[in-house]
N, C-alpha and C positions, 0 to 999 in steps of 0.2 A: 504494500500499499504506500503511495507517495505521501509526502508531507502535506500537499494540497488536499488530497482526498481524505486524509485523516482528519484535517481541520473541519471538513464538512460532515464527518461521521458523527457517531453518537457520543464521542468524548469531547466535551467542551470545558474550557478552563473556567474555574470559578474566579471571577474578577476580584472577589474579596480576599483572595489568597496572595495577591501580588501588589507591589508598589514600585514605581519607576522614578528615578532621579537622574538628571543629566548634569554633570559638571560643566565647567565653562570651556573645556577642550573640545572643539568641534561639535557644537550643539546641532548644527545642520545634519551631520551624519547620524547622530543619535535619533533625530526626528525621522529620518529615512528608515532606520532600522525599526523603530516602533510602529511606523505606518505599515511596513511589510509584515511585522508580527501580527498586527491587528487583522490584516488580510488573511493570514494563515490560520489564525485562531478563531476568527469570527468574533473578535472582541472590540472594545472601544477604549483601550488603555490610553491614558494620557500621563504626562509628566507632572509630578508634584513640583510646585514652584520652588526654585532656589533663590532666596533673596541675597544678592551679592553686593558688597560694598567694601570700603576700606576704613579702618580706624584712622584717627588723626595722625598717628605715627607711621602710617603706611602699611600696617599689618592687615592681612585679609580679615574681613568681617562678613561671614555668610552664615545663613541658617535656613531651616526648613519650616516655614510658617505652619504647615499642616503636619507636624511631627506625629500627631495622634494617629495618623493613618499608617504608621509604620509598625505599630505594635502587633505582634502575632502574624506578620506577613513575611513572605519572601521578598526581599528588596533587591532590585536590580539597579546598579549604579554605573552609568556610562562615563567614560573619560578617555579621550585621546591625550595621553600623558606626555607632553612635549617639553615641559620645563618644571623646575622645582616647585614653583607656586601651584601648578596644577597637580603635581604629585602630592603636596601637602593637603590640598583641597580634597583630593580623592581619599587619602587615608583618614582624614578627619570625618568625612561623610560616612565612610565604612564604619569607623569606631562608633560614631553617634548613632547610626541606625541600629547597630547590634547591641551595644552596651548601654546606651543612654535611653533609647526609645523602644527596645525590646523586640527587634526583628527576629523572626525564626531563623533566617539565614540571609546572607548577603552574597550576591553574585556580582562580580566586577566584569564589565565589558570594556576591554582595553584594546581598541583597534590598533593603537600605536603605543609602544612601551619604551620609554626613554633609556632605561638601563639595559637595553637588549644586547649591547656589546661587552659590557663588563661582567662576564659570566664564566671566566676560565679559572677553575680551581687550581690548575697547575701553575698559574702566574701568581706566585706568592707575593710579589712586589705590588700587585694591583689589587685593590679592595674589590671583592666580589659583590658589587652593588646589586646585581641581579638577585642573588640569594638573600642579601641583606634586605632588599625590598620585600621579597617573598616572606621573609621572617616577620617583618613589620606588618605586612598585610594579614598574615595569619593571626598575629596578636591583636590586630584591630578588629578581627571577626569575620573576614571573608572566607568562604568555604570553596568557592569556584571562581575561575576566571575564564573569559573567552578572549583569545587573541585573534589577530588576522595576520597570517604570514609572519610569524615571529622569526626573529633573526637566526636563531639556532635551536637545535634540539636540547642543548645544554640549559637554556632558559627554562624549558618545560621541566627538565629534570630537577632544577633548583626549586621550582614551585612545588612539585610533587614531594620533594624531600621535606618541605615544610608543611605537608599535609593539605595542600590545596589542589583540588581537581582542576585539570586544564583541558580546554578545547582549543585547538589551533585551527582556525578556518583557512582552508586552502582556496585562494581566489582564482586558481588556474581555470576552472570551468567557465567563470565569467570572463576572464581575459581571453580565453580561447574563442568564446562566442563573439567577442568584440573584434578580433582580428581574423576570424575565419574567412571573411570575404577576401582579404589580402592573400591568404594561403590558397584559396580556391582559384583566384585569378592567376597566381604564380603557376600553379599546376596546369591550368588551362593553356598557359603560354610556354609550357615545357620547362619551367624553372623549378629545380628541386628546392626543398625547404628543410631547414634544421633549426632547432632551438639551441641557443648558445648560453652557457653559464659563464659570466665574467670571472668567477673564481670557484674554488671547491666548496665554499660556504653556501653557495646557492645551488649546488648540484641537484638536491632533492626537489627544489622548486622547478628547475629546468626539466627534470624528468617528469614531473607531474604535468607541466604544460605540454611537453612532447607527447605524452600519452594521450592527452585530450585532442591534440592535433594530428596524432598518428604520424609523427615525423621523428627522425633521429636527433641525437644530442651531440653538440660539440662543446668543448670546455677550454677556457683560458686559465692559465696559472698566474696568479698575482703574487708578487712579493714586494716588500719595501726595502729600499736601500738604507744604508746607515744615515743618510740625510733625511729619510722619511719619504723620498720620492717613490711613486708607484711605477713598477716596471712589469711588463707582461712577457710571457714566453709561451711557447707551445707546451702541450702536456702529454705528448705521445707515450712517455714512460708510465703514465698513470692509468691509461685507458684499460689495460687488462684487468686491473682490480675493480674498476667501475663495471666492466662487463660481467664480472662474477657477482657483484652486489646487485645489479639490475639486469638479470638475464633476459628480460623481455624487451629491453631497450637497445637500439643500435647506437653505438658510439663511433664518431668519426674523427679522424685526424684533421688538423687544420689543412693539410695539403690536399684533402679530399673535397674541400668546400668551394672550389672554383666555380663561379657562376651561380652559386646558391643565393636564395633569399634567407637571410639569417634573422632569427627572432631572439634578441637578447632578453634574458629573464633575470631580474634581480629583485630583492625585497625592498630596496629603497634607493633614493638618490640623495646623497649627502652633498658632495661637490660635483659628481658626474664625471670626474676625471678618469676613473677606471673604465667606465663604459665607452667614453670617447676614444681612449687609447686603444682599447680592444677593437672598436669599430674601425679606427684608422689602420690597424694591423690587418684586419680582415679585408678591407677595401683595397689597400695599397700593396700589401705583400701577397695576399692570397687571391685577390681579384674576385671577391664575391660580388654578386649582382647589386645587393643593397642590404642595409642593416636597419631593422626596426627594433625599438626598445619597448619592453613591457615591465613596469615596476609597480610597487604597491604604495610605498610611503614617500611622500614629497617632503623630506627632511629639510633640504635646501640650506646648508650651512653658508656662511658668508663667502661671497665670491663665486657662488654656484653658476650664475649667469655666464660669467667669463669662461668657465670651464665646460659648460654643458649645452647652452642653447644659442649663444650669440653667433652671428654670421662669421665664417672663417674658422670656427671651432667645431660647430655641430656637423657631424658626419652621418647622423641618423636621419633616415628618410621620413620616419614617423616616430613619435614618442607617445606612449600610452601610460598614464599614471592614475592609480586609484585615488579615492577621495577620503581615505582614513584620516588625513591631516588637512585641516581647512587651509585653503590658499586665498588670502585676501588680495586686494588689487596689486599690492607690491610684489606678489609672487605669481601674478598672471603673466602670460607670455604672448598674448595676442593671437592665440590659436596654434602656436608651435606645439603645445602639449594638448593631447586629447584626454579629457577626464573620463574615467571609467567608474561607474557606481558599483561598489562591491557590497553595499549594505544588504542586498538579498541573501548573500551567503552568511553574513553575521546573523541576520534575522532568523534564518532557517536553523542555525545552531542554537540560538536562544530559545526558539520555539520547542525544539526537541528536548532541551534541558528543562524548561518549565513544565512540559507535559509529563515529566517523570516525577514531579514534586507533589 
């Protein structure tokens, strides 16, 4: 039975069991998710108002006027956590819902998670902020989190170690649907297609998209020099191990990609430097036909325009980015980037989670 048909069946959610709050990180995305959830569940859920302001000394001052609606309910709190203020807001809301206002459980929906890279237990010189946050979140009272294309499997392990159930939504089906017309057109014109992973950290995302498109996978090997500059090289020596790990997927050497349409797949764009260097290598050295980029999180660190989208730098024929992070006018590109709405995937995961409570 599909998610849609189940929502029309005899199992209907009791609206009195749930309450929904959105933090100030990407409220637009939260609204899209809740609208989709209502469509799936046949409900009319709305957000409890979050009254947000600042104290005179600059400290955040926010509260939930209808706090009485949290007692005895499963509370869902949305937050795209892009900075420390939003992190503090999220933790505070979780703690208040659970420990001050008596929520039965708290589910965090975190489409973007800022500590996604600080997750390596083997790097003793680096504070493992991923696990530290998971520890804080467990103490605050959250029992489940929903991510979207989390940066690494290690982040999921860190949360599970702290006793928090994790769902990581894979946006590959939605991205595949968005770019399928490009793939179909290429095939019609006799152009072969492959999904490319800019580094090994994104290989499982590339594999997921390649399966959805029914195409092979290529991979670039990224490493940083002593100066911190990113360099790219071919990864022929690694392909055998990948073939063993993913026996249903075809892996190609760079040298096999001549005249291909390449679909780059990554979880985020920070500066865009890696993607553009990989694209330049494929276009200039391998002579691929064109390179299209598909990513999830528009992080956009300082200087990203100069390294990713400006004329003379951008070698990508199309750029598709999901909407997990709000892009205000300063981060718009006049149509260079195509927005992809991945809220249906998050809504489906949330629906299936709530239906079991």
